[in-house]
PAZAPA-4460 file (N, C-alpha, C; in steps of 0.05 Angstrom, whole numbers, plus 32768, in hexadecimal, padded with zeros to 4 digits):
% residues 291
    n_x    n_y    n_z   ca_x   ca_y   ca_z    c_x    c_y    c_z   seq   type   mol
   80B9   7FDB   7ED4   80A7   7FDB   7EC7   8097   7FF5   7EDB     1      M     A
   8084   8002   7EC9   8075   8016   7ED3   8056   800C   7EDF     2      K     A
   8050   8012   7EF6   8037   7FFF   7EF9   8019   8008   7EE6     3      L     A
   801C   801D   7EE2   8006   8024   7ECF   8003   8018   7EB9     4      S     A
   801B   8007   7EAA   8017   7FF3   7E95   800E   7FDC   7E9D     5      N     A
   8015   7FD3   7EB9   800B   7FB5   7EC0   7FEE   7FBB   7EC9     6      L     A
   7FE2   7FD3   7ECF   7FC7   7FD4   7EDD   7FB2   7FD6   7EC3     7      L     A
   7FC0   7FDA   7EA9   7FAC   7FDF   7E98   7F9D   7FC6   7E90     8      R     A
   7FAA   7FAF   7E90   7F9E   7F98   7E88   7F8A   7F8A   7E9B     9      N     A
   7F86   7F6F   7E92   7F6F   7F62   7EA4   7F7E   7F4D   7EAF    10      D     A
   7F92   7F47   7EB4   7FA2   7F33   7EC3   7FA2   7F37   7ED6    11      R     A
   7F9B   7F1F   7EE8   7F9D   7F27   7F05   7FBC   7F2A   7F14    12      I     A
   7FB6   7F44   7F24   7FD0   7F45   7F32   7FD0   7F45   7F51    13      T     A
   7FDF   7F33   7F5F   7FE5   7F32   7F79   8002   7F3E   7F81    14      L     A
   7FFE   7F54   7F8E   801A   7F62   7F98   8018   7F62   7FBA    15      S     A
   8035   7F6A   7FC1   8036   7F6E   7FDC   803F   7F84   7FE1    16      F     A
   803E   7F8C   8003   804C   7FA3   8009   805E   7F9D   8020    17      E     A
   807B   7FA8   8022   808C   7FA1   8034   8093   7FC4   8044    18      V     A
   80A3   7FBC   805B   80AA   7FD1   8064   80C2   7FD4   8069    19      F     A
   80D2   7FE8   806E   80EE   7FE6   8076   80F5   7FE7   8094    20      P     A
   8106   7FE1   809B   810F   7FE1   80BD   8110   8008   80BF    21      P     A
   8104   8002   80D9   810C   8024   80E3   8128   802C   80E5    22      K     A
   8137   8016   80EF   8151   801B   80F8   8169   8007   80E7    23      T     A
   817F   8011   80E2   818F   7FFB   80D4   8193   7FE5   80DF    24      N     A
   8190   7FDE   8104   8195   7FCB   8114   818A   7FB0   810B    25      G     A
   816A   7FB8   80FB   815D   7FA1   80F3   8158   7FA0   80D6    26      N     A
   816C   7FAA   80CB   816A   7FAB   80A5   816D   7F8E   809D    27      F     A
   8181   7F79   80AA   8182   7F62   8099   816A   7F51   809C    28      E     A
   815D   7F4E   80B1   8147   7F42   80B8   8131   7F4C   80A6    29      N     A
   812D   7F62   80A4   8117   7F6F   8092   811D   7F6D   8074    30      V     A
   8139   7F6B   806F   8138   7F6A   8054   813B   7F4E   8043    31      Y     A
   8144   7F41   805B   813A   7F1A   8051   811F   7F1B   8052    32      N     A
   8112   7F23   8061   80F0   7F1D   8062   80E8   7F2E   8046    33      A     A
   80ED   7F45   803C   80E3   7F52   8024   80EC   7F43   800C    34      A     A
   8106   7F39   8014   8117   7F2A   7FFC   8107   7F0F   7FF4    35      M     A
   80FA   7F03   8006   80EB   7EEE   8009   80D2   7EEF   7FFE    36      G     A
   80C4   7F06   8000   80AC   7F0A   7FF0   80AD   7F0C   7FD2    37      V     A
   80C5   7F1A   7FD1   80C8   7F21   7FB0   80D1   7F08   7FA4    38      A     A
   80DD   7EF5   7FB3   80E7   7EDC   7FAB   80C6   7EC8   7F99    39      A     A
   80B5   7ED3   7FA2   809A   7EC7   7FA1   808B   7ECD   7F84    40      L     A
   809C   7EE1   7F7B   809B   7EEE   7F5D   807F   7EF7   7F5C    41      N     A
   8073   7F0E   7F6F   805D   7F1D   7F75   805C   7F2D   7F58    42      P     A
   803C   7F38   7F54   8044   7F4F   7F3B   8050   7F63   7F3E    43      S     A
   8054   7F6D   7F58   805E   7F86   7F65   8062   7F85   7F7B    44      Y     A
   8076   7F98   7F87   806F   7F9A   7FA6   807B   7FB3   7FAA    45      M     A
   8070   7FBC   7FC0   806F   7FDB   7FCA   8081   7FDA   7FE0    46      S     A
   808C   7FF0   7FE7   80A2   7FF4   7FFB   809A   8012   8009    47      V     A
   8098   8009   8025   808D   8022   802F   80AA   8031   803B    48      T     A
   80AB   804D   8043   80B7   8064   8046   80AF   8076   805D    49      Y     A
   80C7   8077   806C   80BE   8084   808B   80C1   80A1   808C    50      G     A
   80B2   80AE   8099   80AF   80C8   809F   80C5   80D5   809E    51      A     A
   80CD   80ED   808D   80DD   8102   8087   80F7   80EB   807E    52      G     A
   80F0   80DB   806D   810C   80D0   8060   8116   80BA   8072    53      G     A
   8111   80B5   8092   811B   80A6   80A1   8122   8087   8093    54      S     A
   8119   807F   8084   8121   8064   8077   8126   8068   805A    55      T     A
   8129   8081   804E   812F   8084   8037   8143   806A   8026    56      R     A
   8158   8069   8035   816B   805B   8028   8164   8039   802B    57      G     A
   8159   8032   803D   8151   801B   8044   813D   8016   802F    58      N     A
   8122   8027   8027   8114   8027   8011   8123   801E   7FF8    59      T     A
   812D   8030   7FF2   813F   802F   7FDB   8150   8014   7FD4    60      L     A
   8156   8007   7FEE   816B   7FF4   7FEB   815C   7FDC   7FE2    61      K     A
   8142   7FDC   7FF2   8131   7FC5   7FF1   812A   7FC3   7FD8    62      I     A
   811B   7FDB   7FD1   810C   7FDE   7FB1   8118   7FD5   7F9D    63      A     A
   8137   7FE9   7F9D   8144   7FDE   7F88   814E   7FBE   7F83    64      S     A
   8156   7FB7   7F98   815B   7F99   7F99   8145   7F87   7F8E    65      D     A
   8134   7F8E   7F98   811A   7F82   7F8F   8115   7F80   7F73    66      I     A
   811A   7F8F   7F66   811A   7F96   7F4A   812B   7F83   7F3E    67      Q     A
   814B   7F8C   7F45   8165   7F7F   7F3E   8160   7F64   7F41    68      N     A
   815D   7F58   7F57   8167   7F41   7F5E   814C   7F2B   7F4F    69      K     A
   8133   7F34   7F54   8118   7F25   7F49   8109   7F2B   7F37    70      F     A
   811A   7F47   7F2C   8108   7F4F   7F18   80E9   7F54   7F19    71      D     A
   80E2   7F5D   7F32   80C7   7F65   7F39   80C4   7F84   7F39    72      V     A
   80B1   7F90   7F31   80AF   7FAD   7F34   80AB   7FB1   7F4E    73      S     A
   80B2   7FCD   7F58   80AD   7FD8   7F6B   80A2   7FEF   7F6B    74      T     A
   808E   7FF9   7F80   808C   8014   7F84   8099   801E   7FA3    75      I     A
   80A4   802E   7FA0   80AF   803F   7FBB   8099   8053   7FC3    76      A     A
   8098   8059   7FD9   8084   8067   7FEB   8092   8083   7FF1    77      H     A
   8086   8099   7FF2   8091   80B2   7FF1   807D   80C6   8002    78      L     A
   8084   80CF   8016   806E   80DB   802B   8076   80FC   802D    79      T     A
   8060   8106   802F   8068   8129   8038   8071   812D   8058    80      C     A
   806F   811C   8066   8076   8125   8082   8090   812B   8087    81      V     A
   8098   813F   8092   80B5   8147   8095   80C1   8150   807D    82      G     A
   80B3   814D   806C   80CA   8150   804F   80C2   816C   8047    83      A     A
   80E1   8178   8042   80DE   8193   802F   80E2   8192   800D    84      T     A
   80E0   81A2   7FFD   80E3   819E   7FE8   80F8   8190   7FD9    85      K     A
   8115   819D   7FEB   812D   818E   7FE4   812E   8170   7FEE    86      E     A
   811E   816B   8004   811C   814F   8007   810D   8139   7FF2    87      D     A
   80FB   8146   7FEE   80EA   8139   7FD8   80F6   8135   7FBA    88      I     A
   810A   8150   7FB7   8117   814A   7F9F   8130   8134   7F9C    89      H     A
   8138   8133   7FB5   814F   8124   7FB8   8144   8105   7FB9    90      K     A
   8130   80FF   7FC6   8120   80E2   7FC6   811B   80E4   7FA9    91      A     A
   810D   80F4   7F9A   8107   80E7   7F79   8126   80DF   7F6B    92      I     A
   8135   80F4   7F70   814D   80EB   7F64   815D   80D8   7F6B    93      D     A
   8157   80CB   7F83   8168   80B0   7F8B   8153   80A1   7F81    94      D     A
   813D   80A2   7F7E   8129   808B   7F6E   812E   8089   7F5A    95      M     A
   8139   809C   7F49   8139   8095   7F28   8156   8089   7F25    96      K     A
   8168   8091   7F38   8182   8086   7F36   817E   806E   7F3D    97      A     A
   816D   805C   7F54   8169   8045   7F58   8160   8036   7F43    98      N     A
   814F   8040   7F2C   813F   8030   7F1E   8127   8032   7F22    99      G     A
   8114   8042   7F35   8104   8040   7F42   80EE   8053   7F2B   100      I     A
   80DB   8046   7F22   80C5   804B   7F12   80AC   8058   7F1A   101      E     A
   80A2   8050   7F36   8089   804F   7F43   8086   805B   7F5E   102      N     A
   8081   8071   7F60   807A   8073   7F7A   8060   8076   7F83   103      I     A
   8060   8072   7FA0   8042   8079   7FB2   8045   808F   7FBD   104      L     A
   803A   80A4   7FB8   8036   80C3   7FC0   8021   80C3   7FD7   105      A     A
   8030   80C9   7FF4   801C   80CA   8003   801F   80DD   8017   106      L     A
   800D   80E8   8022   800A   8102   8037   8020   80F4   8053   107      R     A
   8011   80DF   8057   801B   80D4   8077   8011   80DF   8089   108      G     A
   8013   80D0   80A2   800C   80D8   80BE   8025   80D7   80D2   109      D     A
   8022   80EF   80DF   803B   80FA   80F2   803B   80E2   8103   110      K     A
   8057   80D6   8104   8060   80C0   811F   805C   80CE   8133   111      P     A
   8059   80B7   8149   8056   80BC   8165   8072   80CE   816F   112      K     A
   8086   80C5   8164   809C   80CE   8170   80AA   80E8   8157   113      D     A
   8099   80F1   814A   80A2   8101   8136   80A7   8121   8146   114      F     A
   80B7   812F   8142   80B7   814B   8152   80B9   8160   813E   115      E     A
   80AC   8174   8144   80AA   8189   8130   808F   818B   811F   116      G     A
   808E   8199   810A   807B   819D   80F4   807A   8187   80E4   117      E     A
   8063   8179   80E1   8066   815C   80C9   8064   8168   80BA   118      P     A
   8057   817F   80AC   8055   8180   808E   805D   819D   808A   119      F     A
   8074   819E   807B   8089   81B5   8076   807F   81C0   8056   120      K     A
   808C   81B7   8046   807B   81BB   8029   8067   81AE   801B   121      D     A
   8062   819F   8027   804A   8190   801B   8039   8186   8030   122      Y     A
   801E   8192   802E   8008   8188   8044   7FF5   816E   803B   123      H     A
   7FFB   816E   8020   7FE5   8157   8011   7FF3   8149   8005   124      Y     A
   7FEB   8132   7FFC   7FF5   8120   7FE3   7FF2   812D   7FCE   125      A     A
   7FDC   8140   7FC7   7FD9   8147   7FA7   7FF0   8157   7FA9   126      S     A
   7FF7   816A   7FBB   800C   8174   7FB5   8028   816B   7FAF   127      E     A
   802C   8159   7FBD   8041   8142   7FB7   8047   8136   7F9D   128      L     A
   802D   812B   7F93   802B   8125   7F78   8030   8138   7F63   129      I     A
   802B   8150   7F65   802E   8167   7F52   804C   816A   7F52   130      T     A
   805D   816E   7F6C   8078   8177   7F6D   808D   8157   7F5A   131      E     A
   807B   8140   7F61   808F   8133   7F50   8087   8132   7F2F   132      I     A
   806E   813A   7F29   806C   8136   7F0C   807F   8151   7F05   133      R     A
   807B   816E   7F16   808C   8180   7F0E   80A8   817E   7F09   134      D     A
   80AF   816E   7F20   80D0   816B   7F20   80DE   8157   7F0D   135      Y     A
   80CF   8143   7F15   80D9   8124   7F06   80D0   8127   7EEC   136      A     A
   80BC   8139   7EDE   80AE   8132   7EC2   809B   8124   7EC8   137      G     A
   8085   812A   7EB1   8069   8121   7EB3   806E   8100   7EAD   138      K     A
   8074   80F3   7EA1   8078   80D9   7E97   808C   80C9   7EA6   139      D     A
   809D   80D7   7EBB   80B7   80C7   7EC3   80AB   80AE   7ED7   140      T     A
   809A   80B7   7EE9   8094   80A3   7EFB   807A   8099   7EFB   141      F     A
   8069   8083   7F00   8053   807D   7F02   8047   8080   7F22   142      C     A
   8034   808F   7F25   802F   8095   7F42   801A   808F   7F4F   143      I     A
   8017   8085   7F62   7FFE   8079   7F72   7FFA   8089   7F8B   144      G     A
   7FE1   8086   7F93   7FD8   8092   7FAB   7FC5   8088   7FBB   145      G     A
   7FC2   8088   7FD7   7FB2   8078   7FE9   7F9A   8086   7FE4   146      A     A
   7F89   8075   7FEC   7F68   8077   7FF1   7F5B   806D   8001   147      C     A
   7F42   8076   8013   7F36   8066   802A   7F1D   8062   8025   148      Y     A
   7F14   8050   801F   7EF6   8047   801B   7EE6   8046   8033   149      P     A
   7EF5   804A   804D   7EDD   8051   8062   7EE5   8071   8072   150      E     A
   7EF8   8084   8059   7EFE   809C   805E   7F12   80A3   8070   151      G     A
   7F23   80B7   806C   7F3C   80B8   8076   7F2F   80C0   8090   152      H     A
   7F45   80BA   80A8   7F3B   80C7   80C1   7F3A   80E5   80C8   153      V     A
   7F4A   80EE   80BB   7F4A   810B   80BD   7F35   8118   80A5   154      D     A
   7F2C   810C   809B   7F11   811D   808A   7EFF   8122   8097   155      A     A
   7EEA   813B   808D   7ED2   813D   80A4   7EBF   8122   8098   156      I     A
   7EBF   811C   807D   7EAA   8107   8075   7EB4   80FF   805F   157      N     A
   7EA5   80E5   8054   7EB3   80DC   8043   7EAC   80EB   8025   158      K     A
   7E9D   80F7   8020   7E9C   810B   8005   7EB0   811C   8007   159      A     A
   7EB9   8126   8023   7ECF   8135   801C   7EE9   8129   8014   160      E     A
   7EEA   810F   8022   7F04   8102   801E   7F05   80FE   7FFF   161      D     A
   7EF2   80F3   7FF3   7EF0   80EA   7FD5   7EFB   8108   7FC7   162      I     A
   7EED   811F   7FD0   7EF9   8137   7FBE   7F14   813D   7FC5   163      D     A
   7F22   8135   7FDB   7F3C   8132   7FDC   7F4C   8120   7FC4   164      H     A
   7F42   8105   7FC8   7F4A   80F7   7FB2   7F4A   80FC   7F97   165      L     A
   7F35   810F   7F8E   7F34   8118   7F7B   7F4A   812A   7F6C   166      K     A
   7F51   8137   7F83   7F66   8149   7F80   7F7F   813E   7F7B   167      K     A
   7F85   8128   7F86   7F9E   8113   7F85   7F9B   810A   7F64   168      K     A
   7F84   80FE   7F5A   7F82   80F3   7F3F   7F85   810A   7F2D   169      V     A
   7F7E   8121   7F36   7F81   8136   7F1E   7F96   8142   7F1C   170      E     A
   7FAE   8140   7F37   7FCF   8146   7F32   7FDD   813A   7F27   171      A     A
   7FD4   811A   7F20   7FE5   810A   7F15   7FE4   80EE   7F1D   172      G     A
   7FD0   80E7   7F29   7FD2   80CC   7F41   7FC8   80B7   7F20   173      C     A
   7FDB   80A8   7F1F   7FD2   8091   7F0E   7FC2   8077   7F17   174      D     A
   7FC1   8072   7F2E   7FB4   805B   7F3D   7FB1   805D   7F5B   175      F     A
   7F9E   8055   7F68   7F9C   804F   7F83   7F99   803A   7F91   176      L     A
   7FA8   803B   7FAB   7FA3   8022   7FBB   7F98   8027   7FD3   177      T     A
   7F88   8017   7FD7   7F6F   801D   7FF8   7F83   801B   800C   178      T     A
   7F77   8027   801E   7F81   801C   8043   7F6F   8002   8042   179      Q     A
   7F81   7FEB   8052   7F72   7FD3   8058   7F53   7FDF   805B   180      M     A
   7F49   7FC5   8059   7F2A   7FC4   8067   7F1D   7F9F   8061   181      F     A
   7F0F   7F9D   8073   7F0A   7F7C   807C   7EED   7F7A   8073   182      F     A
   7ED9   7F8F   8062   7EC3   7F8C   8056   7EC6   7F94   8041   183      D     A
   7EC0   7F81   802D   7EBF   7F85   800F   7EA7   7F94   8004   184      N     A
   7E96   7F92   800E   7E80   7FAC   800B   7E8A   7FCA   800E   185      N     A
   7E9D   7FC9   8022   7EA2   7FE0   8021   7EAE   7FF3   8008   186      I     A
   7EBE   7FDE   8003   7ED1   7FE4   7FE7   7EC4   7FE9   7FD0   187      F     A
   7EA9   7FD5   7FCE   7EA0   7FD9   7FB6   7E8D   7FEF   7FAE   188      Y     A
   7E83   7FF8   7FCE   7E73   8012   7FD3   7E83   802D   7FC6   189      N     A
   7EA3   8026   7FD5   7EB4   8043   7FCE   7EB8   8040   7FB5   190      F     A
   7EB7   8029   7FA1   7EBD   802F   7F7E   7EA8   8040   7F71   191      L     A
   7E93   803A   7F7D   7E79   8043   7F78   7E7A   8068   7F79   192      Y     A
   7E82   806A   7F91   7E85   808C   7F97   7E98   8098   7F8E   193      R     A
   7EB0   8088   7F89   7ECD   8099   7F7B   7EC3   8099   7F62   194      V     A
   7EB5   8087   7F4E   7EB4   8080   7F2D   7E9A   8098   7F2F   195      K     A
   7E8A   809E   7F42   7E71   80B4   7F3F   7E7D   80CC   7F3D   196      D     A
   7E94   80D1   7F4B   7EA5   80EC   7F53   7EBE   80EF   7F30   197      K     A
   7EB7   80DE   7F22   7ECC   80DE   7F07   7EE5   80D8   7F11   198      G     A
   7EE9   80C5   7F23   7F07   80BC   7F28   7F05   809C   7F1D   199      I     A
   7F19   809A   7F04   7F18   8085   7EF6   7F36   807B   7EED   200      N     A
   7F3D   8082   7F01   7F5B   806E   7F06   7F57   805A   7F14   201      V     A
   7F6A   8040   7F0E   7F66   8028   7F20   7F66   8031   7F3E   202      P     A
   7F55   8021   7F48   7F4F   801A   7F62   7F5B   7FFF   7F6D   203      V     A
   7F6C   7FFC   7F7F   7F78   7FE8   7F87   7F75   7FDA   7FA2   204      I     A
   7F63   7FD0   7FA6   7F5C   7FC3   7FC3   7F7B   7FBC   7FD2   205      P     A
   7F78   7FC4   7FEB   7F8C   7FB8   8001   7F86   7FAD   8010   206      G     A
   7F8C   7F8C   8013   7F89   7F84   8026   7F9F   7F75   803C   207      I     A
   7F95   7F75   8058   7FA8   7F6D   8069   7FA3   7F52   8071   208      M     A
   7FB1   7F3D   8073   7FA8   7F20   8083   7FAE   7F2A   80A0   209      P     A
   7F98   7F2B   80B4   7FA1   7F2D   80CF   7FA7   7F14   80DE   210      I     A
   7FC1   7F12   80E3   7FCF   7EF9   80E7   7FD0   7EF9   8107   211      T     A
   7FD1   7F13   811A   7FD7   7F07   812E   7FBE   7F18   813D   212      R     A
   7FAF   7F1E   8154   7F9B   7F29   8161   7FA1   7F45   8168   213      A     A
   7FBB   7F49   8170   7FC7   7F6A   8173   7FC2   7F76   8154   214      T     A
   7FC5   7F73   8143   7FC3   7F83   812B   7FA6   7F8C   8127   215      Q     A
   7F92   7F84   8138   7F74   7F89   8136   7F76   7FA6   813C   216      V     A
   7F7A   7FA8   8152   7F7F   7FC3   8160   7F8C   7FDC   814F   217      A     A
   7FA4   7FD1   814A   7FB1   7FE2   813D   7FA9   7FEA   8123   218      N     A
   7F98   7FD7   8114   7F8A   7FDD   80F4   7F6F   7FF1   80FE   219      A     A
   7F6B   7FEF   8118   7F55   7FFD   811E   7F59   8019   8121   220      I     A
   7F73   801E   8137   7F76   8035   813B   7F88   8049   811F   221      S     A
   7F95   803E   8111   7FA3   8042   80FB   7F8B   8053   80E4   222      M     A
   7F70   803B   80E0   7F6A   804C   80CA   7F47   8049   80CC   223      S     A
   7F42   8042   80F0   7F25   8042   80F0   7F16   8034   80DD   224      G     A
   7F1E   8017   80DA   7F12   8002   80C4   7F00   7FF7   80D3   225      T     A
   7EF1   7FF0   80C6   7ED6   7FE3   80D7   7EDB   7FC3   80D4   226      N     A
   7EDA   7FB5   80E5   7ED8   7F9D   80EB   7EC4   7F8E   80F2   227      M     A
   7EBB   7F7D   80D7   7EA6   7F70   80DA   7E9D   7F53   80E7   228      P     A
   7E8C   7F52   80F5   7E7D   7F45   8103   7E8E   7F26   8100   229      E     A
   7E8F   7F1D   80EB   7E93   7F06   80DC   7EBB   7F04   80EA   230      R     A
   7EC4   7F1C   80E0   7EE2   7F1E   80E6   7EE8   7F17   8107   231      F     A
   7ED2   7F2E   810E   7ED9   7F2B   8130   7EDB   7F16   813F   232      R     A
   7EC0   7F00   8132   7EC3   7EE6   8140   7ED6   7EDB   813B   233      N     A
   7EE4   7ED6   811B   7EFF   7ECA   811B   7F16   7ED5   812D   234      L     A
   7F15   7EEA   8135   7F2C   7EF4   8146   7F24   7EEA   8165   235      V     A
   7F11   7EEE   816D   7F06   7EE5   818A   7F0B   7EC5   818F   236      D     A
   7F08   7EB5   8175   7F0E   7E9A   8177   7F2B   7E92   8178   237      R     A
   7F37   7E9F   8164   7F52   7E94   815B   7F69   7EA4   816B   238      F     A
   7F64   7EBD   8174   7F74   7ED1   817B   7F8B   7EC9   8192   239      G     A
   7F80   7EBB   819C   7F96   7EA5   81B8   7FA8   7E93   81AB   240      N     A
   7FAA   7E89   8191   7FB7   7E79   818B   7FC1   7E83   8171   241      D     A
   7FDD   7E8B   816D   7FEE   7E98   815A   7FE8   7E8A   8144   242      P     A
   7FEE   7E67   8142   7FED   7E5C   8123   7FD0   7E5D   811C   243      E     A
   7FBA   7E5A   812C   7FA3   7E57   8122   7F96   7E74   8119   244      A     A
   7FA1   7E8C   8126   7F9D   7EA1   811F   7FA9   7EA8   8102   245      M     A
   7FC1   7EA1   8100   7FCC   7EA6   80E3   7FBB   7E98   80CB   246      Q     A
   7FB8   7E80   80D7   7FA6   7E6D   80BF   7F92   7E7E   80BC   247      Q     A
   7F83   7E81   80CF   7F6A   7E90   80CB   7F68   7EAB   80BE   248      A     A
   7F7A   7EBC   80C0   7F7D   7ED8   80BE   7F86   7ED5   809E   249      G     A
   7F97   7EC6   808C   7F9E   7EB9   8074   7F86   7EB2   806A   250      I     A
   7F71   7EA0   807B   7F59   7E98   8069   7F49   7EAF   8063   251      A     A
   7F40   7EBE   8077   7F34   7ED2   8077   7F3C   7EE1   8060   252      Y     A
   7F57   7EEA   805C   7F60   7F02   8042   7F5E   7EF1   802C   253      A     A
   7F61   7ED4   8029   7F5A   7EC8   8012   7F3B   7ECE   8006   254      T     A
   7F2A   7EC7   8018   7F0D   7ECD   8013   7F06   7EE9   8007   255      D     A
   7F17   7EF5   8015   7F13   7F17   800C   7F18   7F19   7FEA   256      Q     A
   7F2F   7F0C   7FEA   7F43   7F15   7FCD   7F2E   7EFF   7FBB   257      I     A
   7F2A   7EE5   7FC1   7F14   7EDA   7FAC   7EF8   7EE5   7FA4   258      I     A
   7EF0   7EF4   7FBE   7EDA   7F02   7FB6   7EDF   7F1C   7FA0   259      D     A
   7EEE   7F2A   7FA6   7EFB   7F41   7F99   7EFC   7F3E   7F79   260      L     A
   7F0D   7F2C   7F78   7F14   7F1D   7F5F   7EF7   7F11   7F46   261      I     A
   7EE7   7F03   7F5D   7ED1   7EF7   7F4F   7EBC   7F13   7F49   262      A     A
   7EC3   7F29   7F4E   7EB3   7F3F   7F4E   7EC1   7F4E   7F39   263      N     A
   7ED3   7F4B   7F27   7EE5   7F55   7F18   7EF6   7F6F   7F20   264      G     A
   7EFE   7F60   7F3C   7F1A   7F74   7F40   7F2E   7F68   7F38   265      V     A
   7F42   7F6D   7F2E   7F54   7F60   7F23   7F71   7F67   7F2C   266      N     A
   7F79   7F7C   7F3D   7F8D   7F81   7F4A   7F8A   7F81   7F68   267      H     A
   7F9B   7F78   7F76   7F9A   7F72   7F93   7FB4   7F77   7F9E   268      I     A
   7FB5   7F88   7FB2   7FCD   7F95   7FC4   7FCD   7F80   7FDA   269      H     A
   7FE2   7F7B   7FEE   7FE1   7F6F   8000   7FF2   7F78   8014   270      V     A
   7FF1   7F81   8029   7FFC   7F8C   803E   8007   7F71   8050   271      Y     A
   8021   7F68   8047   8028   7F4B   804F   8036   7F4E   8068   272      S     A
   8040   7F65   8071   8049   7F6E   8090   806A   7F5D   8091   273      M     A
   8073   7F5F   8079   808F   7F52   8078   808D   7F36   8081   274      N     A
   8076   7F28   807F   8079   7F07   807F   8074   7EF4   8060   275      K     A
   808E   7EF2   8057   8092   7EDA   8041   8073   7EC5   8045   276      P     A
   8077   7EBF   805F   8062   7E9F   8060   8046   7EAA   8058   277      E     A
   8041   7EC2   805D   8022   7ECC   805C   801B   7ED4   803B   278      V     A
   8033   7EDE   8032   802E   7EE0   8018   8035   7ECA   8008   279      A     A
   8040   7EB7   800C   803C   7E96   8004   8022   7E8B   8005   280      R     A
   8018   7E90   8020   8007   7E81   801F   7FEB   7E8C   8011   281      A     A
   7FEA   7E9E   800D   7FDF   7EB6   8004   7FD9   7EA6   7FE2   282      L     A
   7FF2   7EA8   7FDA   8000   7EA1   7FBF   7FEE   7E83   7FB8   283      Q     A
   7FF7   7E6B   7FC9   7FEF   7E55   7FC8   7FD5   7E55   7FC6   284      N     A
   7FBF   7E64   7FDB   7FA4   7E63   7FD9   7F96   7E6A   7FC3   285      N     A
   7FA8   7E7D   7FB5   7F9B   7E88   7F9A   7FA6   7E7E   7F7B   286      L     A
   7FBA   7E68   7F7F   7FC5   7E60   7F6E   7FBB   7E5C   7F52   287      S     A
   7FA0   7E54   7F53   7F94   7E4C   7F3B   7F80   7E63   7F2D   288      K     A
   7F7C   7E77   7F44   7F6E   7E8E   7F40   7F7D   7EA4   7F31   289      I     A
   7F97   7EA8   7F3E   7FA7   7EBD   7F2E   7FC1   7EB2   7F17   290      I     A
   7FC0   7E9B   7F11   7FD2   7E8B   7F02   7FD1   7E9D   7EE3   291      K     A
***
């Protein structure tokens, strides 16, 4: 099912992201974790994609099996990094052959171990979205894009970042999913700013339950996201106790999601980090809210 159809209604949705292994040696463990999340019957699932197609086969295997085995719609990632026009056309053909109807089109960031020019035929997500529409046909895929409530790390300022975001939507982006954030007020402010720019597609908040203290540094380095004092206190208090940190991180994410839903945000996407137990705990905490 195309996600554009799902996102049109007012029913509350809770979706999860999983990522394929970088090498085939770890495929079985990651595959089983992804299937464990799918068995929870989320509204849909997102499956990430390595730079230059490095995990394309694993992405498609996981995404198609989630759909075929659990009847859960999937969205497969596609990035500009290391990709030629021929690479993108091959990826699109493979997705169509595997029954994938939804693509998250991303510029992507250059991996640390990536050699050579990271951006070949495509430098921006808007160019990739245009290519998907032109090659596959206007209505073949539902296309999503990424957005950054606190501004992309490469943007000069937030105004420039939203200008780039509008180009994605004008190119044919059907919906947007945000980078992780830990202060809902940042997201609400972002919604006002994008609507003021005439961006009217659904904007889905991305929530990451922090279940290990080491994830905090990674989140800051990846996206420059703000860590509220309340959240920092949580990490300081429980960071050295793995079980307590996981419980506290899930509770914090639950609180974020409840606040979003209470304020009329009906579609929530969770970066579950391939952890079925985290996804299950969130579902249980929200069972009466998202029924």
